[in-house]
VOGU-3710 file (C-alpha; in Angstrom, 3 decimals, decimal comma):
1> mpsytvtvat> -0,026/-0,151/0,161  1,151/3,478/-0,933  2,987/5,509/2,081  3,783/9,038/2,606  5,678/11,007/4,875  3,926/13,817/6,230  5,921/16,892/8,022  3,870/19,119/10,401  5,564/22,539/11,138  4,076/24,265/14,239
11> gsqwfagtdd> 4,628/27,829/14,892  7,072/29,344/17,094  5,071/32,001/18,925  3,702/32,204/21,938  0,412/29,612/22,719  0,764/28,303/18,974  1,237/24,265/19,942  -1,872/22,184/20,598  -2,729/19,164/22,747  -5,729/18,627/20,528
21> yiylslvgsa> -6,187/15,636/17,990  -5,285/16,453/14,631  -6,303/14,690/11,528  -5,033/14,487/8,009  -6,626/13,443/4,932  -5,256/13,704/1,240  -7,126/14,284/-1,719  -5,701/13,389/-5,101  -6,581/13,115/-8,593  -7,081/9,267/-8,352
31> gcsekhlldk> -9,122/9,436/-4,997  -9,191/10,454/-1,313  -7,562/8,958/1,634  -9,303/8,091/4,620  -8,810/10,358/7,758  -5,609/9,720/9,756  -4,605/10,696/13,366  -1,408/12,301/13,398  -0,268/10,822/16,842  3,230/9,163/18,194
41> pfyndferga> 2,891/7,071/20,987  4,522/8,568/24,390  5,081/11,809/22,456  4,007/15,217/22,879  3,146/16,395/19,623  2,659/19,704/17,877  4,740/21,655/20,619  5,392/25,355/20,104  8,341/25,463/17,189  8,088/21,885/16,625
51> vdsydvtvde> 8,676/20,158/13,260  7,001/16,478/13,295  6,984/13,769/10,968  4,399/10,929/10,558  4,152/7,868/8,122  0,437/7,832/6,589  -0,352/4,917/4,634  -3,052/4,413/2,381  -5,246/1,734/0,694  -4,755/2,742/-2,737
61> elgeiqlvki> -2,789/4,807/-5,307  -4,317/8,704/-4,755  -2,392/9,798/-8,065  -1,676/13,593/-7,683  -2,122/14,945/-4,498  -4,048/18,212/-4,909  -5,148/18,870/-1,450  -4,532/18,316/2,160  -7,189/18,356/4,805  -6,106/19,186/8,327
71> ekrkywlhdd> -8,792/18,612/10,960  -8,740/19,678/14,916  -10,614/17,969/17,268  -11,026/18,872/20,964  -8,904/16,761/23,598  -9,521/18,254/26,758  -9,624/22,245/26,522  -9,836/23,767/23,222  -6,329/25,469/22,488  -5,511/27,189/19,190
81> wylkyitlkt> -2,993/26,136/16,883  -0,905/27,906/14,489  0,148/25,528/11,566  2,990/26,727/9,579  3,378/24,120/6,772  2,970/20,451/5,969  5,599/18,815/3,531  4,632/15,440/2,127  6,832/13,059/0,596  5,270/10,646/-1,998
91> phgdyiefpc> 5,633/7,309/-2,747  7,602/8,315/-5,599  10,327/10,188/-3,419  9,137/13,883/-4,872  8,513/16,218/-2,086  5,519/18,788/-2,435  4,804/21,900/0,421  1,601/22,961/1,572  2,324/26,552/3,349  -0,327/27,330/5,575
101> yrwitgdgev> 0,657/30,182/8,287  -2,648/30,409/9,742  -4,361/29,737/13,414  -7,009/26,773/13,067  -9,390/27,328/16,328  -11,971/25,350/17,972  -12,958/22,109/16,286  -11,794/23,867/13,022  -10,234/22,503/9,902  -8,175/23,926/6,992
111> vlrdgcakla> -7,642/22,830/3,144  -4,430/23,262/1,758  -3,107/23,621/-1,481  0,601/23,205/-2,596  2,792/26,468/-2,473  2,680/27,283/-6,321  1,197/30,390/-7,240  -1,425/30,228/-9,599  -4,007/32,621/-11,452  -7,790/31,675/-11,436
121> rddqihilkq> -7,314/30,880/-15,178  -4,668/28,528/-14,485  -6,968/26,305/-12,330  -8,478/23,552/-14,742  -9,464/21,443/-12,459  -12,880/21,325/-10,857  -11,808/20,554/-7,096  -9,389/23,620/-7,318  -11,576/25,801/-8,610  -14,171/24,863/-5,935
131> hrrkeletrq> -11,361/25,247/-3,359  -10,317/28,649/-4,319  -13,932/30,132/-4,516  -15,194/28,568/-1,046  -11,910/30,039/0,167  -13,140/33,438/-0,744  -16,909/33,237/0,712  -15,222/32,197/3,877  -12,928/35,365/3,898  -15,867/37,601/2,845
141> kqyrwmewnp> -17,839/36,670/5,671  -14,666/36,909/8,205  -13,481/40,518/6,632  -16,227/42,521/6,507  -15,938/46,513/5,666  -17,060/48,698/8,386  -17,618/52,708/8,823  -15,620/53,581/12,072  -16,755/57,364/11,314  -18,554/59,284/8,329
151> gfplsidakc> -15,911/60,480/5,860  -13,020/58,158/6,889  -11,986/54,974/4,625  -13,577/51,956/5,632  -11,956/49,779/8,149  -12,581/46,211/9,453  -15,503/45,241/11,098  -14,166/44,756/14,398  -14,925/46,882/17,752  -11,753/45,713/19,550
161> hkdlprdiqf> -8,722/43,614/18,564  -10,156/40,201/20,195  -12,979/40,481/17,596  -10,350/40,391/14,378  -10,092/36,792/12,749  -7,335/34,963/14,340  -4,905/34,923/11,555  -4,541/38,475/11,569  -4,609/39,432/15,546  -1,050/40,128/17,085
171> dsekgvdfvl> 0,840/36,861/18,704  0,576/38,803/21,963  -1,988/41,447/22,504  0,308/43,127/25,424  3,134/43,874/22,893  0,543/46,139/21,333  -1,417/47,590/24,480  -0,983/51,338/24,130  -1,544/51,937/27,519  0,773/49,265/28,709
181> nyskamenlf> 3,210/50,783/26,337  2,640/54,041/27,469  3,462/53,569/31,005  6,557/51,307/30,057  7,594/54,139/27,949  7,060/56,770/31,167  9,399/54,384/32,991  11,764/54,085/30,666  12,461/57,798/30,407  11,702/58,439/34,120
191> inrfmhmfqs> 9,204/60,933/33,765  6,427/58,779/35,939  6,711/61,654/38,514  5,347/64,521/36,158  2,803/62,595/34,356  -0,254/63,614/36,398  0,857/67,112/36,839  -1,714/68,551/34,432  -1,884/72,608/34,327  1,683/72,696/35,805
201> swndfadfek> 3,759/74,670/33,829  7,216/74,746/33,079  9,687/77,337/34,613  11,633/77,969/31,473  12,955/76,067/28,223  15,836/74,285/30,293  13,402/72,912/32,760  12,118/70,830/29,554  15,417/68,909/30,304  13,966/67,300/33,120
211> ifvkisntis> 11,779/64,880/30,825  14,198/64,775/28,054  16,679/61,775/27,876  19,734/62,661/26,682  21,384/59,944/23,969  24,580/61,029/22,937  25,109/61,754/18,977  21,228/61,584/18,168  19,297/63,688/16,031  17,077/64,446/19,441
221> ervmnhwqed> 19,710/65,923/20,856  20,698/68,226/18,122  17,295/69,073/18,063  17,244/70,356/21,495  20,529/72,344/21,053  19,628/74,259/17,946  15,742/74,065/17,363  15,307/77,990/17,715  17,575/78,197/14,670  15,872/79,418/11,556
231> lmfgyqflng> 18,297/76,705/9,538  17,073/73,788/11,896  13,125/75,289/11,490  13,479/74,856/7,531  15,678/71,920/7,405  12,615/70,047/9,117  9,986/70,341/6,263  12,744/68,834/3,910  13,869/65,950/6,398  12,144/65,938/9,336
241> cnpvliqrct> 9,400/63,355/10,217  6,604/65,165/7,977  8,843/66,188/4,803  5,721/65,776/2,661  4,254/69,219/3,035  6,645/72,002/1,609  6,201/72,993/-2,001  7,727/75,518/-4,386  5,459/78,746/-4,543  4,485/79,639/-8,233
251> elpkklpvtt> 2,681/82,694/-6,990  2,211/84,499/-3,684  -0,642/83,506/-2,082  -3,390/86,331/-1,710  -4,026/85,492/1,896  -0,611/86,278/2,779  -0,040/89,748/1,732  3,731/89,628/2,385  5,854/92,574/0,427  9,169/92,596/-0,548
261> emvecslerq> 9,916/95,670/1,979  8,668/93,195/4,772  11,303/90,249/3,950  14,039/92,622/1,882  16,332/91,566/4,844  16,275/88,030/4,274  16,583/88,000/0,582  20,124/87,448/-0,581  20,135/87,689/-4,295  19,200/91,585/-5,051
271> lsleqevqqg> 15,783/90,621/-6,249  12,249/91,547/-5,450  9,942/88,982/-3,547  7,890/88,377/-7,118  11,518/87,716/-8,683  12,481/85,304/-6,004  9,230/83,516/-6,833  9,726/83,554/-10,572  13,309/82,272/-10,039  11,705/79,330/-8,044
281> nifvvdfell> 13,684/80,503/-4,643  10,580/80,659/-2,796  8,525/77,818/-0,760  5,372/77,632/0,884  3,779/75,078/3,692  0,184/76,112/4,328  -1,684/74,327/7,268  -5,115/75,325/5,942  -6,717/71,976/6,671  -6,648/72,963/10,539
291> dgidanktdp> -8,636/76,305/9,783  -11,908/75,934/11,655  -11,161/72,346/13,628  -12,151/72,435/16,996  -9,467/72,192/19,876  -9,389/69,585/22,311  -12,315/70,471/25,267  -12,063/66,999/27,212  -10,156/68,981/30,317  -12,449/71,666/31,589
301> ctlqflaapi> -9,536/72,812/33,199  -7,307/73,722/30,732  -7,764/75,762/27,430  -6,210/74,375/24,411  -5,931/76,283/21,150  -5,000/75,691/17,217  -3,833/77,984/14,684  -3,752/77,471/10,787  -0,621/79,254/9,779  0,809/79,922/6,349
311> cllyknlakk> 4,801/79,816/6,452  6,793/81,432/3,809  10,376/79,902/3,117  13,347/80,712/1,240  16,292/79,139/-0,476  19,014/81,420/0,265  22,716/81,434/-1,796  23,836/78,437/0,042  20,448/76,617/-1,199  19,591/75,970/2,569
321> ivpiaiqlnq> 15,661/76,912/3,271  14,881/79,179/6,037  11,610/80,945/6,718  11,013/84,429/5,996  7,192/85,231/6,941  4,557/83,249/9,099  0,995/84,465/9,348  -0,569/82,317/11,995  -4,165/82,465/10,787  -5,661/82,363/6,912
331> ipgdenpifl> -7,365/85,496/6,949  -5,116/88,453/6,897  -6,259/91,037/9,045  -4,783/93,894/11,879  -5,044/91,012/14,297  -3,471/88,417/12,091  0,316/89,793/11,983  2,569/88,621/9,476  5,733/87,824/11,420  9,185/88,408/10,201
341> psdakydwll> 12,678/87,175/11,240  13,381/91,111/11,723  11,000/91,220/14,379  11,841/90,853/18,356  13,205/87,532/19,231  10,385/86,236/21,077  7,635/87,163/18,715  9,531/85,232/15,715  10,092/82,339/17,820  6,875/82,087/19,374
351> akiwvrssdf> 5,760/82,212/15,471  7,826/79,561/14,699  6,658/77,158/17,485  2,967/78,036/16,469  3,799/76,370/12,881  5,865/73,727/14,243  2,767/72,541/16,375  0,048/72,663/13,542  2,961/70,723/11,618  3,052/67,923/14,329
361> hvhqtithll> -0,742/67,577/14,202  -0,949/67,480/10,292  1,671/64,753/10,649  0,054/62,488/13,041  -3,462/62,482/11,683  -3,092/63,018/8,042  0,441/61,954/7,091  1,008/58,902/9,659  -2,611/57,852/10,548  -4,569/58,710/7,152
371> rthlvsevfg> -1,925/57,988/4,778  0,258/55,373/5,811  -2,025/53,424/8,158  -5,608/53,558/7,278  -4,548/53,236/3,349  -2,615/50,329/4,329  -5,461/48,536/5,988  -7,919/49,341/3,248  -5,395/47,557/0,750  -5,120/44,969/3,368
381> iamyrqlpav> -9,077/44,286/3,650  -9,573/44,293/0,221  -6,623/41,632/-0,254  -8,227/39,292/2,123  -11,441/39,667/0,543  -10,538/38,846/-3,288  -7,458/37,274/-3,533  -6,985/33,605/-2,706  -3,699/32,409/-0,603  -2,892/30,797/-4,051
391> hpifkllvah> -2,912/33,996/-6,255  0,794/35,215/-6,586  -0,490/39,083/-5,963  -1,777/37,538/-2,665  1,890/36,248/-1,716  3,576/39,123/-2,846  1,233/41,444/-0,846  0,465/39,509/2,326  3,782/40,510/4,001  3,692/44,232/3,792
401> vrftiaintk> 0,459/44,556/5,600  1,163/42,038/8,225  -0,329/43,079/11,741  -1,599/46,467/10,018  -5,454/45,845/10,367  -4,495/44,446/13,998  -2,595/47,682/14,904  -5,467/50,244/13,341  -8,041/48,072/15,352  -5,717/48,624/18,831
411> areqlicecg> -5,736/52,309/18,055  -9,444/52,998/17,435  -9,896/50,576/20,766  -7,415/53,089/22,666  -5,749/55,578/21,046  -8,086/57,573/18,679  -11,421/57,072/20,198  -13,502/59,138/22,687  -11,591/59,648/25,444  -8,496/57,808/24,268
421> lfdkanatgg> -5,075/58,181/24,828  -4,934/60,615/21,927  -7,055/63,463/23,894  -4,713/63,571/26,932  -1,955/65,382/24,949  -2,948/66,432/21,736  -5,064/69,716/20,628  -6,613/68,029/17,860  -7,914/65,546/20,772  -11,477/65,292/21,583
431> gghvqmvqra> -12,746/65,214/17,557  -10,511/67,516/16,045  -8,633/64,776/14,416  -11,873/63,328/13,432  -12,378/66,656/11,611  -9,234/66,377/9,950  -9,334/63,119/8,448  -12,695/63,933/7,134  -11,037/67,158/5,721  -8,142/65,165/3,946
441> mkdltyaslc> -9,646/62,413/2,511  -11,071/64,960/-0,096  -7,476/65,228/-0,882  -6,403/61,763/-0,778  -5,536/61,012/-4,123  -3,944/57,971/-6,006  -1,427/60,317/-7,906  -0,500/61,965/-4,336  0,287/57,984/-3,241  2,821/57,320/-6,181
451> fpeaikargm> 5,941/58,895/-4,766  7,675/60,375/-7,819  4,457/61,879/-8,968  3,880/63,386/-5,166  7,203/65,136/-5,554  6,642/66,593/-9,059  3,209/67,958/-7,841  4,911/69,876/-5,251  7,529/71,339/-7,358  10,409/69,342/-5,666
461> eskedipyyf> 11,772/67,047/-7,910  15,087/69,004/-9,110  18,027/68,086/-6,989  19,966/70,600/-8,329  17,738/73,477/-7,436  17,144/71,757/-4,054  20,101/69,487/-3,091  19,391/68,973/0,444  15,959/66,910/0,127  17,369/63,454/1,457
471> yrddgllvwe> 13,691/62,278/1,801  13,275/62,661/-1,708  16,459/61,310/-2,852  16,270/57,909/-0,872  12,560/57,633/-1,444  13,091/57,978/-5,277  15,542/55,247/-5,058  13,453/52,840/-2,799  10,612/53,784/-5,164  12,181/52,669/-8,354
481> avrtftaevv> 13,907/49,666/-6,737  10,428/48,076/-5,281  8,753/48,990/-8,997  11,421/47,292/-10,602  10,716/44,397/-8,513  7,217/44,267/-8,951  7,380/44,870/-12,620  9,471/41,552/-12,714  6,951/39,570/-10,564  4,244/40,863/-12,805
491> diyyesdqvv> 5,785/39,673/-15,703  6,288/36,200/-14,636  2,396/35,786/-14,061  0,997/37,866/-16,193  2,079/37,504/-20,230  0,395/40,007/-21,497  -1,792/43,074/-20,878  -4,745/41,152/-21,711  -3,797/38,506/-18,628  -4,387/41,464/-16,423
501> aedpelqdfv> -7,479/42,453/-17,473  -9,024/39,081/-17,605  -7,888/38,262/-14,207  -11,413/38,642/-12,100  -9,850/38,267/-8,655  -7,522/41,028/-9,345  -9,903/43,075/-10,804  -12,266/42,608/-7,774  -9,589/43,457/-5,347  -8,780/46,782/-7,297
511> kdvyvygmrg> -12,725/47,365/-7,104  -12,874/46,767/-3,455  -10,096/49,331/-2,675  -11,946/51,869/-4,765  -15,439/51,138/-3,932  -14,947/50,686/-0,205  -11,416/52,253/0,941  -11,889/55,557/-1,104  -15,747/55,397/-0,793  -16,223/55,559/-4,549
521> rkasgfpksl> -14,961/58,777/-5,023  -14,080/59,747/-8,659  -11,819/62,663/-7,644  -9,649/60,262/-5,762  -8,341/58,830/-9,083  -7,790/55,619/-7,828  -8,452/53,180/-10,689  -11,614/51,142/-10,670  -9,779/48,330/-12,766  -6,364/47,728/-14,137
531> ksreqlseyl> -5,763/47,218/-17,729  -2,202/46,530/-18,358  1,008/44,927/-16,688  2,520/48,675/-16,297  -0,665/49,780/-14,382  -0,734/46,709/-12,080  3,111/47,043/-11,418  2,679/50,722/-10,188  -0,244/49,713/-8,240  1,721/47,176/-6,648
541> tvviftasaq> 4,243/49,452/-5,823  1,893/51,932/-4,268  0,926/49,223/-1,716  4,272/48,239/-0,876  5,922/51,847/-0,519  3,103/53,198/1,397  2,899/50,499/4,038  6,483/50,104/4,288  9,194/52,844/3,175  6,718/55,805/3,605
551> haavnfgqyd> 5,476/54,859/6,901  9,025/54,009/8,097  9,964/57,363/6,742  7,376/59,179/8,649  7,046/57,250/11,741  10,252/56,196/13,069  11,466/59,621/13,465  8,795/60,747/15,866  11,090/60,577/19,077  13,935/62,259/16,812
561> wcswipnapp> 12,104/65,251/16,035  9,295/65,395/18,406  10,720/64,668/21,858  12,138/68,021/22,220  8,604/69,503/23,297  9,124/73,005/22,501  10,207/71,560/19,027  6,472/70,090/18,414  4,159/70,997/20,979  1,361/68,604/20,846
571> tmrappptak> -1,149/71,741/22,248  -1,047/75,304/22,892  -2,547/76,807/26,234  -2,758/80,279/25,079  -4,169/81,588/21,840  -1,867/82,734/18,981  -0,378/86,454/19,264  -2,746/89,108/17,795  -0,128/91,795/17,765  3,633/92,016/17,837
581> gvvtieqivd> 6,121/93,484/20,508  4,279/91,781/23,363  5,608/88,329/23,460  7,666/87,583/26,633  9,598/84,419/27,574  7,222/83,513/30,208  4,190/83,697/27,886  5,813/81,411/25,459  6,726/78,713/28,211  2,927/79,144/29,545
591> slpdrgrscw> 1,778/78,914/26,161  3,583/75,380/25,691  2,170/72,107/27,204  2,166/71,743/30,782  4,161/68,812/32,737  1,560/66,120/32,473  0,688/66,606/28,960  4,447/66,767/28,105  5,047/63,908/29,515  2,077/61,764/27,870
601> hlgavwalsq> 3,316/63,438/24,584  6,823/61,928/25,263  5,516/58,238/25,903  3,569/58,690/23,009  6,489/59,867/20,578  8,880/57,114/22,335  6,301/54,177/21,737  5,510/54,776/18,191  9,366/55,248/17,421  9,837/51,753/18,667
611> fqenelystd> 10,760/48,765/16,194  8,990/45,515/16,164  11,535/42,804/17,849  10,219/39,976/14,873  10,018/42,018/11,951  12,317/41,995/8,599  13,854/45,276/7,479  15,588/45,766/4,379  19,308/44,943/5,171  21,057/44,436/1,950
621> icvtmptgqp> 21,512/47,944/0,876  24,408/49,237/-1,239  25,525/53,148/-0,201  28,048/55,176/-2,569  29,534/57,266/-0,164  31,595/60,601/-1,324  35,437/60,070/-0,589  37,457/61,659/1,909  34,282/63,224/3,820  34,209/63,225/7,661
631> plqvpwpafc> 31,066/61,883/9,494  27,842/64,276/9,706  27,155/65,066/13,519  23,493/63,732/12,790  21,975/61,164/10,401  19,377/61,087/8,206  18,325/57,193/8,799  14,530/57,108/7,578  15,131/54,870/4,400  17,894/53,063/5,589
641> ppglertala> 18,171/49,643/7,987  16,726/49,349/10,356  14,302/52,235/9,289  13,223/50,626/6,255  10,389/48,369/7,377  8,477/46,061/5,260  4,756/46,893/6,814  3,517/49,175/8,970  3,646/47,736/12,494  2,779/48,592/16,086
651> paplmgggsa> 5,306/49,667/18,451  7,232/46,612/20,207  7,295/46,198/23,624  9,446/48,691/25,287  12,624/47,232/26,784  14,613/50,369/27,057  15,631/50,643/23,431  17,146/53,772/22,032  15,654/55,925/19,271  15,492/55,239/15,272
661> sqgwpelaey> 18,854/57,071/14,937  21,108/54,917/17,104  23,773/53,412/15,865  24,132/54,384/12,223  27,614/54,888/11,194  29,447/56,046/7,878  27,691/59,616/7,421  28,842/62,203/5,133  29,370/65,643/6,012  27,751/68,738/3,925
671> hgcnhqkplp> 30,765/70,685/2,380  28,310/72,794/0,046  28,167/70,403/-2,640  25,256/67,828/-3,601  25,931/64,269/-2,500  25,067/61,877/-5,573  24,028/58,381/-4,050  23,506/55,873/-7,082  22,490/52,446/-6,172  25,137/49,905/-7,785
681> ssasshnhla> 24,190/48,277/-11,057  23,300/45,626/-8,996  20,442/47,515/-7,501  18,058/46,051/-10,046  17,799/43,042/-7,578  14,731/43,695/-5,016  16,919/43,076/-2,277  18,510/46,643/-2,827  15,938/49,060/-1,574  17,753/52,047/-0,249
691> agsyfltyp> 20,473/54,206/-0,931  22,435/56,301/1,349  21,506/58,986/3,819  23,037/62,004/4,963  22,259/64,879/6,982  22,933/68,873/7,132  25,618/70,104/9,342  24,490/73,138/10,922  26,996/76,137/11,041
//
């Protein structure tokens, strides 16, 4: 009688093993086997991390094995089992692997196919077509769309983490408990004694050092020492944790009535302001999105305030970006003055602080939450609903949306919900962040997620004109590497554009994203269908880049750039100034977050900046460095290991680790020239996912 050797691999995560009865059935082209109990006498089967082998004898020849069926039945108390894969050695000596990588819960069962990726058109056998259809029917019942808030992208239908399908839950929910992680962060940062001191102001700027953890040679310490400088202020719009807002000014905004005479002392080329605009030397950051957003009112003892500033920036002769004019609200008037570098020191400083605070709000809610987390969740849900596990696009994408749905669910449960942790420290808490997402959805377009197009749309594509925009330089290299890789994968499985257009599962995936994720908005520009291999490759690049590289760029630098509270205030406790010449240092300090909110903010940016312990990163990265250059004082690590993750993940359990910038050697110093950082010729391989990263040295 034919005999098969069955090898069963159990997952290594916590609680992956089981004591339940495990049965196996084989389905072949010539028949089906009986159900066989996988059990060894006097042996504890299916322990966590174990790889067990069993001999299974069948009554008759089964032909080519098409499916493996696994059933789990209760032994004493049910315990979930994580099955990684099954390897089958046939009587003819062939090996077939059946990947699973799923949890089997209760008296559950799973039917597995071999690991070969196939499109729907490749399955000609009825039983395989039926298996494909049933898998999607089951998934569509498990992964349902839900509207968490009106105007948001639809999300997963789950009120809390435990309501999620078991396969996309975290291995250990404690590791992503925001309340627990915040508490651990405050222990690591030694700020427990301040966390309940609401309404208690700091004495001066130096007083903030009491909660500031100095880590030698990191960005955060550099920010603390130089945050008041115009160079540092301008540089953060290029390479801080929100480098996506600055755009070239092609026409002076009518709502910002600034004149050449007002900024003449900042202009270095003997040109008028209008001429500087024509020369491409003026840039603008407009926080119009914040206009009219309700400030946090959850604490009746503390008034909190928001502004909607417009900031005009200038590229000086050294090609560095510096601010030259700031208006703190959208409508010009006598009580909305334009602040200038020539104003009194504290007038200008407070205006810049208001801009930094506004930038923090837009970064957290739009750049980070909406444009990486929520968008990636849409891709993930649509993938699970419309692509079976055997589909090559599912196999390509599944690693990049790993845990994204889970972390977003946890965030809705604890972080951004009503009375959540977000409300404790942020002026946009208490519902303001919801209003922001609802507004920003109108501007969320497919083109804005295509990295090269987004850079070009803001007029920031010229490396010669804007040489120190390392977010752009490294991001373009990462984008191109991912695009090259996805194109190679697409060409393997889709030999023509017609095959793309006629793949029903792929088209349903794309349609789900458009209809439910983007709420069917034509203005979003998201495709309803894909007609060519080129379109598919770009679409996959958007998915992967958004969930990995873009999230890394705007997430892991939060502690570096936002831990020095005056550089990124999460709230302001006094309204924007309405006149010049009246601001004092005492007024500035009293406007900044109190001790309690400062600590909650610091714990948040620390927790969010940590890396997942078991995550894989793009470690095989080649960098061409300028020769003979001394190292920089501060790195720009966002697109480089360990900064470039595969997926938008939760913060790791806090074990006292450092920020994203630690341990980053081989940095080149800026000497007034544009660093060229080409990928090597071998970079066409998808293993090379980023180029060099450099940082500006301040004089």
